[in-house]
C-alpha positions in Angstrom: -32.4 90.2 56.2 -35.2 92.4 55.7 -37.5 89.1 55.7 -35.6 87.8 58.7 -35.9 90.4 60.9 -39.2 89.1 62.6 -37.2 86.2 63.4 -33.9 88.3 64.9 -36.8 90.0 66.9 -38.3 87.3 68.7 -34.7 85.7 69.5 -33.7 89.2 70.3 -36.6 89.1 72.9 -35.5 85.5 73.7 -32.1 86.7 75.1 -33.0 90.1 76.7 -35.5 88.2 78.7 -33.1 86.2 80.4 -31.5 87.7 83.6 -27.5 87.0 82.7 -25.5 89.5 84.8 -21.8 88.3 84.8 -22.0 87.1 88.3 -25.5 84.4 87.6 -24.1 82.0 85.8 -27.1 80.1 85.3 -28.3 82.8 82.9 -25.5 83.5 81.3 -25.5 79.8 80.6 -28.9 79.6 79.3 -27.9 82.0 76.9 -25.2 80.2 75.9 -26.8 76.8 74.9 -29.1 79.0 73.1 -25.7 80.0 70.7 -24.0 76.7 71.3 -27.3 76.0 68.9 -27.3 78.9 66.8 -23.5 78.1 66.0 -24.2 74.0 65.2 -27.7 75.4 63.1 -24.9 77.2 61.2 -22.9 74.4 60.4 -19.8 75.5 63.2 -17.7 73.0 64.9 -18.6 74.5 68.6 -16.1 73.8 71.8 -17.3 74.9 75.1 -14.7 76.3 77.6 -16.4 75.5 81.0 -15.9 77.5 84.0 -17.2 77.0 87.8 -17.6 80.5 89.1 -18.9 82.4 85.4 -20.2 81.3 82.3 -18.7 79.1 79.9 -17.0 80.9 76.9 -18.5 79.3 73.7 -16.2 79.0 70.2 -17.8 78.4 67.0 -15.1 77.6 64.3 -16.4 77.7 60.8 -14.2 76.0 58.3 -11.1 74.8 59.1 -9.5 74.7 62.8 -6.0 75.9 61.0 -5.6 77.4 57.8 -3.1 76.8 55.4 -3.7 78.6 52.5 -6.4 81.7 52.8 -7.1 84.2 55.3 -8.8 84.0 59.0 -11.1 86.1 60.4 -12.0 86.4 64.4 -15.3 87.6 65.6 -16.5 88.3 69.4 -19.7 88.8 70.8 -20.2 89.0 75.1 -23.2 87.4 76.4 -23.5 88.6 80.1 -25.1 91.9 81.6 -24.2 94.5 84.2 -28.2 93.9 85.8 -28.9 91.9 89.0 -30.8 89.2 89.0 -35.0 90.2 89.0 -33.8 93.0 86.3 -35.8 90.9 83.6 -38.8 90.9 85.9 -38.7 94.8 86.2 -38.4 95.9 82.7 -38.7 93.0 80.4 -38.3 92.9 76.9 -40.4 95.7 74.8 -40.9 97.3 71.4 -42.8 100.5 71.5 -42.6 103.6 68.5 -39.6 101.4 66.5 -37.0 101.3 69.8 -36.6 98.0 71.6 -35.7 98.4 75.5 -34.4 96.3 78.2 -31.2 94.8 80.1 -28.6 94.2 77.7 -30.7 94.9 74.2 -28.0 97.3 73.2 -25.1 95.7 75.5 -24.8 93.4 73.5 -27.7 90.8 72.7 -28.4 93.0 69.5 -24.5 92.9 68.5 -24.6 89.5 69.4 -27.5 88.7 67.6 -26.1 90.6 64.2 -23.0 88.5 63.8 -25.4 85.1 63.6 -27.6 86.6 61.3 -24.8 88.0 59.2 -23.4 84.6 58.9 -26.9 82.9 58.0 -26.7 85.9 55.1 -23.5 84.9 54.0 -24.3 81.2 54.3 -27.2 81.7 51.8 -25.1 83.1 49.3 -22.3 79.8 49.7 -18.9 79.3 51.6 -18.0 82.0 53.8 -15.8 84.3 52.5 -12.7 83.2 55.0 -10.9 79.6 55.2 -11.8 79.8 58.8 -13.8 82.0 60.8 -13.7 81.7 64.5 -16.7 83.3 66.6 -16.4 83.7 70.5 -18.8 84.4 72.4 -17.9 85.3 76.2 -19.5 85.3 79.7 -17.7 87.9 81.0 -16.8 90.9 79.2 -18.6 93.1 81.8 -16.1 92.6 84.5 -13.4 92.3 82.2 -13.3 89.4 80.7 -10.9 87.2 83.2 -11.9 83.9 82.3 -12.3 84.6 78.5 -9.5 86.7 77.6 -7.0 83.1 77.4 -9.8 82.0 74.7 -9.9 85.4 73.4 -5.8 85.8 73.1 -5.0 81.7 71.8 -7.5 82.5 68.8 -6.5 85.7 68.2 -3.0 84.8 67.5 -3.8 82.5 64.9 -5.9 85.2 63.0 -5.4 88.2 60.3 -8.3 90.4 61.6 -10.9 90.9 64.1 -14.7 92.4 64.7 -16.4 93.0 67.7 -20.1 93.6 67.7 -20.8 96.1 70.5 -23.1 98.5 69.6 -22.7 101.2 67.4 -22.2 104.8 68.4 -25.6 106.5 69.0 -24.9 108.5 66.0 -24.1 105.4 64.3 -20.3 105.8 64.3 -18.3 102.4 64.8 -15.2 102.3 66.5 -11.9 102.0 66.0 -10.3 103.1 69.3 -10.7 102.9 72.6 -8.9 104.1 75.7 -6.9 101.2 77.8 -8.7 100.8 81.2 -6.4 99.6 84.3 -7.9 98.9 87.7 -6.1 98.5 91.1 -7.1 98.6 94.5 -4.9 100.3 97.3 -4.7 98.5 100.8 -3.5 100.6 103.3 -2.6 99.0 106.3 -2.1 101.2 109.9 -2.7 100.8 113.4 -5.8 100.8 115.6 -5.9 102.7 118.6 -8.8 104.8 120.9 -9.6 108.3 119.3 -10.4 109.8 122.4 -8.2 108.1 125.0 -5.0 107.7 123.1 -4.9 108.4 119.3 -1.1 109.0 119.4 -0.9 105.5 119.4 -2.7 104.9 116.4 -2.0 105.2 112.6 -4.7 106.1 110.3 -4.9 104.6 107.0 -8.0 106.5 106.6 -5.8 109.6 106.9 -2.8 108.0 104.9 -5.3 107.0 102.0 -6.8 110.8 101.9 -3.2 112.1 101.0 -2.8 109.4 98.5 -6.1 110.8 96.8 -4.7 114.2 96.6 -1.7 112.7 95.0 -3.6 110.4 92.5 -6.4 112.9 91.1 -3.4 115.3 90.8 -2.0 112.8 87.9 -5.1 114.0 85.8 -3.4 116.2 83.0 0.1 114.9 83.2 -0.4 113.3 79.7 -2.7 113.6 76.7 -5.9 111.6 77.0 -4.9 109.9 80.7 -7.8 109.8 83.3 -7.2 108.9 87.5 -10.1 108.4 89.3 -10.5 106.9 92.7 -13.9 106.3 92.9 -14.4 103.8 95.7 -12.4 104.3 99.2 -13.7 101.9 102.1 -12.0 102.2 105.5 -12.4 102.5 109.2 -15.0 100.5 111.3 -16.0 103.3 114.0 -15.6 106.9 114.3 -13.9 106.3 117.9 -11.2 104.2 116.6 -8.5 105.4 114.4 -8.5 103.4 111.2 -6.0 100.1 110.9 -7.2 99.5 106.9 -8.8 101.8 104.2 -8.8 100.7 100.8 -8.6 102.7 97.6 -10.4 101.7 94.2 -8.4 103.2 91.1 -9.6 103.6 87.7 -7.0 104.4 85.1 -7.6 105.3 81.6 -5.1 106.2 78.7 -5.9 106.2 74.8 -1.7 104.7 74.3 -0.1 102.0 76.0 2.9 104.2 76.0 1.1 106.6 78.9 -0.8 103.8 80.6 2.7 102.4 81.5 4.2 105.6 82.7 0.6 106.3 84.6 0.5 103.0 85.9 4.3 103.4 87.6 3.5 106.8 89.0 0.3 105.3 90.9 2.9 102.5 92.3 5.0 105.2 93.6 2.3 106.9 95.1 1.5 103.7 96.9 4.8 103.2 98.1 5.8 106.9 99.1 3.8 107.1 103.1 2.8 110.7 104.5 1.2 109.0 107.7 4.8 107.2 109.6 4.1 103.3 110.0 1.8 102.9 107.4 2.2 100.6 104.5 0.6 100.0 101.4 0.0 96.9 98.9 -1.1 97.3 95.3 -3.4 94.7 93.4 -4.3 95.3 89.8 -7.8 93.9 89.4 -7.8 94.0 86.1 -6.5 95.5 82.8 -7.2 96.4 79.6 -4.6 97.4 77.0 -5.6 100.2 74.5 -7.3 99.8 71.2 -5.4 101.9 69.2 -6.0 102.6 65.4 -3.5 100.6 64.0 -2.7 101.1 60.3 -4.1 97.8 59.3 -7.0 99.2 61.1 -7.4 101.5 58.6 -8.1 99.0 56.1 -11.4 97.5 58.2 -12.4 101.3 58.2 -12.5 101.4 54.6 -13.9 98.4 54.2 -16.8 99.6 56.6 -17.0 102.5 55.1 -17.4 101.5 51.5 -20.1 99.0 52.6 -22.4 101.4 54.3 -21.5 103.9 50.8 -23.0 100.6 48.9 -26.2 100.8 51.2 -27.1 104.2 51.0 -26.0 105.8 54.5 -22.7 107.6 55.5 -20.3 105.9 57.8 -17.5 107.3 60.4 -15.4 105.5 62.9 -14.6 106.9 66.3 -12.9 107.0 69.3 -14.5 106.2 72.6 -13.2 106.1 76.7 -14.9 102.1 77.0 -12.9 99.1 76.9 -14.2 96.0 75.4 -12.6 92.7 74.0 -11.5 94.7 71.2 -8.5 96.3 73.3 -7.1 92.6 74.0 -7.5 91.9 70.7 -5.5 95.1 69.1 -3.2 95.0 72.0 -1.8 92.2 70.3 -1.3 93.6 67.0 -4.2 92.3 65.4 -6.5 94.8 63.6 -9.6 95.0 65.0 -13.2 96.9 64.7 -15.8 97.4 67.0 -19.3 99.2 67.6 -20.6 96.9 64.7 -23.8 96.0 66.2 -26.8 97.5 66.0 -27.5 101.3 66.9 -28.4 101.7 70.5 -27.3 103.8 74.0 -27.9 104.2 77.5 -25.7 101.4 78.1 -25.7 100.1 81.9 -28.5 102.2 82.7 -32.6 101.5 82.8 -33.1 103.9 79.9 -31.1 101.3 77.7 -32.2 101.2 74.2 -31.7 99.8 70.2 -33.2 101.5 67.5 -35.4 98.5 65.6 -35.0 100.5 61.4 -31.1 99.9 62.7 -31.0 96.2 62.8 -31.2 95.3 59.2 -29.3 97.7 57.5 -26.5 96.8 60.3 -26.6 93.6 60.1 -26.6 93.6 56.2 -23.1 96.1 57.0 -21.7 93.7 59.0 -22.1 90.8 56.2 -20.4 93.0 53.7 -17.4 94.2 55.7 -16.7 90.3 56.2 -17.4 89.7 52.2 -15.3 92.4 51.6 -12.3 91.9 54.1 -12.5 87.7 52.5 -11.9 88.5 49.3 -9.5 91.4 50.2 -5.8 90.6 48.0 -4.5 93.0 50.9 -5.9 90.9 53.7 -4.9 87.7 51.8 -1.2 88.9 52.2 -1.8 89.4 55.8 -2.8 85.6 56.0 0.4 84.5 53.8 2.5 86.8 56.3 0.5 84.9 59.2 1.5 81.1 57.7 5.0 82.1 56.8 5.9 82.8 60.4 4.2 79.8 61.4 
């Protein structure tokens, strides 16, 4: 991998210097064409799931499409960023003092490449250690993976473990659990009227929204690890018009599925209750990631990661984080998963986003070692036998 580092850095610059925000389909698909070529170069069967609005989802399958005797592994890395067109021109990829910067360098071009280069390392030593490895490169993770989630779930149902290549935490930790997220819009409808001449005829959607916002924020602290935030409010047309419409955008997060569901039910009760007479409220679920809870089997994956890191000469820990990723989706259907397996970086989604160049080689080798160890683990073989017995 040390010998491959210059090629990795050249590939990193190639991918970072593409404007590929989630809504920039042309840019995401340009990244996708590069990834598809890399899949084919590694000997994968490539399947493209097209989409008219967002980028296409790529699936590279290594080995048999249907396992019959051995284990199957899912790898996931996303191709999109949060940045608008023109960002690359403002701050292109660069390396200075061992730090690589540029839009998406950590989140997650670094991890996407780590997955590809880990497979290249393993290819150098012979057959891959699983009967089947499925690598999903998705175009829309930064907006909740609305297009790629069905693809990811379809493959998650056929594997025994999953690795997600988001960047490692800034302190080097990998991720074994993530909060679940549900995003809502509360769409309040009132009645317009002249605010000076006949305000009594109006029913203020803004006033109703104010009552609901206070009630929503009062949910914080009711359950351990649950947060509720009314982060965006839009309503009214002019100060001399009683507002007829208001929208509240709400972010709900929880460490456990049960409390996420309880808090969601509470949000819906707040929406259904009325303080300002004759107003109504529609609740629209905009997106959801179930919590990535640390399953018993996920601990086995963490143990492999810690063991490989020790062999490479460094200490590794796992951590919980509040942000969601595709690992939430996978763990939500009971598949053991770990995340944060890319190189070390930080300041994601910000102009100061960075990647530590010295972390690329050890973290890519760590990922390769995890794949190798899991493929040889008799316990994972037992998981595969259970899956195959279930049909």
